[in-house]
C-alpha positions as CSV (number, residue, x, y, z in Angstrom):
1,M,5.9,-138.2,20.2
2,A,7.6,-137.0,23.3
3,E,4.6,-135.0,24.4
4,N,2.4,-138.1,24.5
5,E,4.7,-140.1,26.7
6,P,3.8,-140.3,30.3
7,G,6.2,-138.6,32.6
8,L,6.4,-137.2,36.0
9,D,3.2,-135.3,37.1
10,P,3.8,-131.9,38.5
11,L,3.8,-131.7,42.3
12,P,0.8,-130.0,43.9
13,E,1.4,-126.8,45.8
14,D,2.3,-127.4,49.3
15,A,0.3,-125.4,52.0
16,R,3.5,-124.9,53.9
17,L,5.1,-123.0,51.0
18,N,2.1,-120.7,50.8
19,S,2.2,-120.1,54.5
20,L,5.9,-119.4,54.3
21,D,5.3,-116.9,51.4
22,E,2.7,-115.1,53.4
23,R,4.9,-114.9,56.5
24,L,7.8,-113.6,54.4
25,K,5.6,-110.8,52.8
26,R,4.3,-109.8,56.3
27,A,7.9,-109.8,57.7
28,K,9.2,-107.6,54.8
29,S,6.3,-105.1,55.2
30,E,6.8,-104.9,58.9
31,E,10.6,-104.4,58.4
32,A,9.9,-101.7,55.8
33,I,7.6,-99.9,58.2
34,R,10.1,-100.2,61.1
35,T,13.0,-98.9,59.1
36,G,11.0,-96.1,57.4
37,A,11.4,-97.5,53.9
38,V,7.7,-97.3,53.1
39,D,6.5,-96.1,49.7
40,T,5.7,-92.4,50.2
41,K,4.2,-91.5,46.8
42,G,0.7,-91.3,48.3
43,D,2.0,-89.5,51.3
44,A,3.6,-86.7,49.2
45,S,0.3,-86.0,47.4
46,Y,-1.5,-86.0,50.7
47,R,1.0,-83.5,52.2
48,L,0.8,-81.3,49.1
49,G,-3.0,-81.2,49.3
50,N,-2.9,-80.3,53.0
51,R,-0.4,-77.6,52.3
52,V,-2.7,-76.0,49.6
53,L,-5.7,-76.2,52.0
54,A,-3.7,-74.6,54.8
55,E,-2.5,-71.8,52.5
56,L,-6.1,-71.1,51.5
57,I,-7.7,-71.3,54.9
58,G,-4.8,-69.6,56.8
59,S,-4.6,-66.6,54.4
60,M,-8.3,-66.0,54.5
61,I,-8.6,-66.3,58.3
62,G,-5.5,-64.2,58.8
63,G,-6.8,-61.5,56.6
64,A,-10.2,-61.5,58.3
65,V,-8.7,-61.5,61.8
66,I,-6.3,-58.6,61.1
67,G,-9.0,-56.7,59.1
68,G,-11.6,-57.2,61.9
69,T,-9.1,-56.1,64.6
70,L,-8.1,-53.0,62.6
71,D,-11.8,-52.2,62.0
72,W,-12.5,-52.5,65.7
73,L,-9.5,-50.3,66.6
74,L,-10.1,-47.6,63.9
75,G,-13.9,-47.8,63.7
76,T,-14.0,-48.3,59.9
77,S,-16.2,-51.4,60.0
78,P,-16.4,-53.4,57.6
79,W,-14.1,-51.9,55.0
80,L,-10.7,-53.0,56.3
81,L,-12.1,-56.5,57.0
82,L,-13.2,-56.8,53.4
83,V,-10.1,-55.4,51.9
84,L,-7.7,-57.6,54.0
85,L,-9.9,-60.6,53.4
86,F,-9.7,-60.2,49.6
87,L,-5.9,-59.5,49.9
88,G,-5.7,-62.8,51.9
89,I,-7.6,-64.7,49.2
90,G,-5.3,-63.2,46.5
91,S,-2.2,-64.1,48.5
92,A,-3.5,-67.6,48.9
93,F,-4.2,-68.1,45.2
94,R,-0.8,-66.7,44.4
95,N,0.9,-69.2,46.8
96,I,-1.2,-72.1,45.4
97,I,-0.2,-71.2,41.9
98,R,3.4,-71.0,43.0
99,I,3.1,-74.4,44.6
100,S,1.5,-76.0,41.5
101,N,4.3,-74.6,39.3
102,Q,7.0,-76.4,41.2
103,R,8.5,-79.4,39.5
104,S,7.8,-82.8,41.1
105,K,10.6,-85.0,42.2
């Protein structure tokens, strides 16, 4: 019987409250950015991907440059280039496997 009795109608939402909520959210996010308390889960994955890519490219280029230079100096073209390039690739994969086996925080 109490459900059928007329009572106070709920108040409609005030536009000022919505505006205040939006300003508070914006202020909190700006403060988090200013103090450096931003969520870094996505950043950590991005950094890890960049590290793997740098390992792969750097090892390959390093092996190719050193091998090419030694080939040029010793006149053994292209054998040292190929050997050191494949050693660079092997080293890169070894480092990538080592990175992937580390425990995440």
